[in-house]
N, C-alpha and C positions, 0 to 999 in steps of 0.2 A: 613654446609647444601647442599649448593650453587654448589659448586665444585664437591660433589657429585653427585649429579642431571644429570651435564654438563655430565659427566663420562657414566653417564648411556645414555645421550641421544646421544650422538656420538662413540655408538659403533659399528661396521659392522663387519656382517659375511664373511666368507673368498667367499663366492660368491660375496656379494659385493665389497668387495676389487678387485677382480679380476676383475669385470666390473664398476669400476669408472677407476681403474687405466689401464686396457686394458693389464691386463698380463696373461698368459694362466698358467693352474694348472703347468704343468711339470715346468715351470719356476719356480714357489713358492716351488713344492716337493724341487726341486736342488738346493735352495735358505736357505730351512731349514737342508739339508742334511749338506750343507756345514757351518751350525750353522752362518748364518749372518742374519737371523730372526728366531726366536721360530716359533714353529708350536703352532698355536691357532686356536680356531675356533672364536675367534670376536678381532677384531683389533680396537684400537684407533689413535686419529690424527699421537701421533711419530710413530706408525707401518706403519701407510699409509704414512708416511713421507721418511721415511727409505726404503718401499718398491718402490718408485718412484724411488729411487737415484739406489737402485739395478737394473732396469729397462733402466733408462739411460747407466749406465755404460754396462748394456749389451748389448744396440745397439751400445755401440763402440767393442762389441766384448770380453769383458772382462771375463775371465771364473771364475766362480767362488770360486775356489783353487786359483786364485793368489787374486782375492778381500779378500778371508781370509787372506790371507798369509798379506798383509797390513795391513787391519784391527787389527790383534792378535800385528803385530809389532807396530802400532800405539798409540795400549792399553799400550803397553809398555812404550813406550819414552815419553807419553805425560800425563797421566794416565787420558786422556778422557774413560769413560764407555764405552760411543756408538759414535765413532769418524764419521760413516756416517750421525748423525745426527747433534755434534756438531762444525764439520768443513767443510770447502768448500772443494770440492774434485775434485782434476785434475787427467786424465787419461794422463800416460809421458811414454808409451807405455805396457810394460809388468808388470808394476807396477802403484802404483797408492800414488801420492802428497796429501797431505792434507793440507790446509789453516787456520792456526790458531795464533791468537794473532798478526798478521802482517808479519807471517813466514809463508814461504809455505816450505814444507820437504816432502821427500821421504824416510819414516821411515826405511824400508829396509836395503837401503845401504846407510841410515844417512846422503846424502847430503842437506846440504839445498839450497833452486832457490829461488832466488826476481827475480821482476818483473821491468824490467831496464827497464825505459821511454825514458832514452838518455845514453849517457857514456857505458863506457866498452867496450869488443871486441867482432866481430860478433859470436866467438863463445860462449862466456858466454850469448849474447842474446838468441842463440838459445837452448844454455843448456836443457832449459824445454820450456815445453809448458803453457804460458802464458794461463789466463782465456781468453782475448780477441782476441786469435788467433784458439780456437777450432771455426768450422765452428758453426753458430747459431742455425741449424736443429739436430746439435752429440754433443751440447758441455752436460758434466756432472756434472755442477754444481745444485744444491740442487735450484728446479724454486723458488721464494723471497716467503716470509712469506703469502705476499699479495694476488698472485695469488693462493696459496692452500686454503689458507682463503675465498676465493671467490670460488673454487671452489667446497669446501665440503658447503659452504652455496647455492651453486646450486643443489648440490645433497641433502639434507637434504630438501628442496624448492617440489623438486619433488615428494620425498615420502611423503610429506605432500597433495601433488594435490595440493601445487601453483605453475602450470605451467606457466604463464604469469611472476612471479618471477623469476623462475627461468631460463626462456628465456632472459629475461634482465640480469640476473649477468652472463648468460654465453657471451653475446656481450659485456659488460664492461669485461668480461678476453681477449676476442677477441681484442678489443680494447687496451689492454698493450701487448700483446702479439697474433699475427693472426697466426702463426702458433702452437697453445696449443691444440694440436691433440683433447685429450680428449674433450676437450668444444667444438671441433667443431664438433664431433661426435652426443655427448647429445644435442648438438642443432640441430642438423640436423636430429637427432629420435624425438625428441618433432615434430620439422615439417611435420616430415613422419606419426604421428599418429595423427596429423588433416589433412592429407591427401592433404597437399603443397608440393608433391613430387617434382617439380622443384627446390623449393627453398634445398629441403632435397639431392638431387643429389648434389647442389653447394657446400653445406659443406661438403658430404661425400667425394666428390673427393680433393678438398681443405685439407683433412686431409689424402689423396693418397698422397697429391705433399707434405706436408708436413713431413711426415713420409712414405718412400715408402714402408718399413718393418710391416707395421701396420696393420696387417692381418683381425680384424675387419673393418675398413676403406671398406676394399674391399667386405668383406660381407655384408657389410649395403650397400656398393654401388648397388649391385649385386640384394640387395631384393627391392631396388628403382626404378631400371634400369625395374625390372619384373612388378612393377606396371604400370610403362609407358608404356610397351608392345615393349620393345625392348630385344627379347630373345637373340640374339649375343652377344650386347655390357653385356647383365646380365652373360650370361655363361662365357664372359672373366674376367667378377669379381670376379664370384665365383671359377673359375678355377687357375688365381693367387693366391686367398686367399690358397687353396687347396697349392698350390707349395710353398708357404711359412709355412705353415702350415700344413704338410700333413695327422694327424690325425684329422684336423679339420671336427667333425662327421655334425655338422648343416651343414657345406658347401656341403661336399658331398647330404644331404637331398633334400638341394637345388637346387643343381644339375643335381641330376635325373629329379628330376619336369622340370624344364625348358630343357632337352632333353627330355621328355616322348612329352611337349608340338609341342617341333617340331619335333614328327615324327620317330628321333634318338631311337629308344627302344634297344638297343644292347649297346648302350650309358649309358642309364639312369642304364641299368642293372646293370653294374659294377659298377655304384656311389653304388645304392640300396644295394648292396652285403657287399662292404667294410662299409657303414652305421650300417647296423646291426653286422658285426663284433665290429664296434667300440662301442655302444649302444644296447646293449643285452637285453636291458628289455624296457618295458614303450609304452604309444599309438603309440608313433611314430617309435616305433620299429617294431611292431607290424604291421604297414602298410606299414613299409617298407618291411616286408616279404609278406605281403598280394600283392605288385606291384611287389615281384619277383616272386611269382606263378604264377599270371597272364600273366606276359612275358615270363615265361618259355613255358607255356600252349601254346600261340601266336605262340611263337617258332617251337614249338616240330609238331602243325599242319602244320606251314608252308616248315618244313622239310620235313613232311609226303606227304605232297599236292607236292611238287617239285619229291618226291619219283616217285609219283604213274605217273607224268606224264615223267620221264624219264627211267622208268624198263622198259615196254614195247620196246623200241627203242633199251636199250642195251645190251638186250637177240635178238631181233630181228639182230641184228649186229654180235654178239656173234657166232650164228649158223650159221651165214653165212662165216664164217671163213672158208678157204681151204689152206693145207698144199701143197706148191708149192718148188717143188724138181729144182733149180738152176743147168742150165745147165752147163758142167764141161768149165774151159778154152780151148782154142782150142791151142792145143801146138805149138811152133815156128816152 
């Protein structure tokens, strides 16, 4: 009975999973198409851990097909049903290696790898990417169970309205791993809602430095910079988010607002138009269309006004033109 209750309490919707793990709907769809994660409307802890591993591999530019090939090969040679959960994962180039039962193996090539603390020749020591060789911000190892557990506890505390408990838990996570980007973002957002904008900015900036491909970090940084009335910096942050994810509708929306506040209407118009292409219905889309109509109306009036000023002079100039026959050049 207790186990059943826990499962019910720890289910997360697709949107929750996207928010918690900071992955895009397109990434999730790609992994589903590659059969790396089953298509579901709700996820439990195991699926969240699996999605987190896939996100780490995506940061290393591992293609879903390559991951799938390695996973299927590992299932065949090891008997593991979920290699991404049951073994540690190492990126060795085009393939994945899995560490399991004291051995690291590339299941596609069948090659075994070992961690060489001493001895062996240089070629052997560089034959595989050891866990310790991977850059800390880009390692493809599943986060420790302690950090995963703490993070999910913090999220649950947030959902129950226990904000202070959640904040303290996020701080505990960052004391263990100062570059845990999801914790940086969520703690920053809690400070943001408490109008502690300077602290929120600090945390968001740390997230952008920990992971320069973390789209949400730049988006949230833009929001807090907007609250701090620093429009140029907020525009820069939103622009960075869009450069990473061109179809990020919310970033286009906020960037359009930022340009409007600066009086740069044409730039605002471009982003309003992009937003309504990406989000075709709902109150935000309605507001964007209203802004487009207003901006186009203003632009039309401005064009009409300029035409009225210049038209008389243009016709006057044309009416005063005369044809002049050039003199024939003198013969030698």
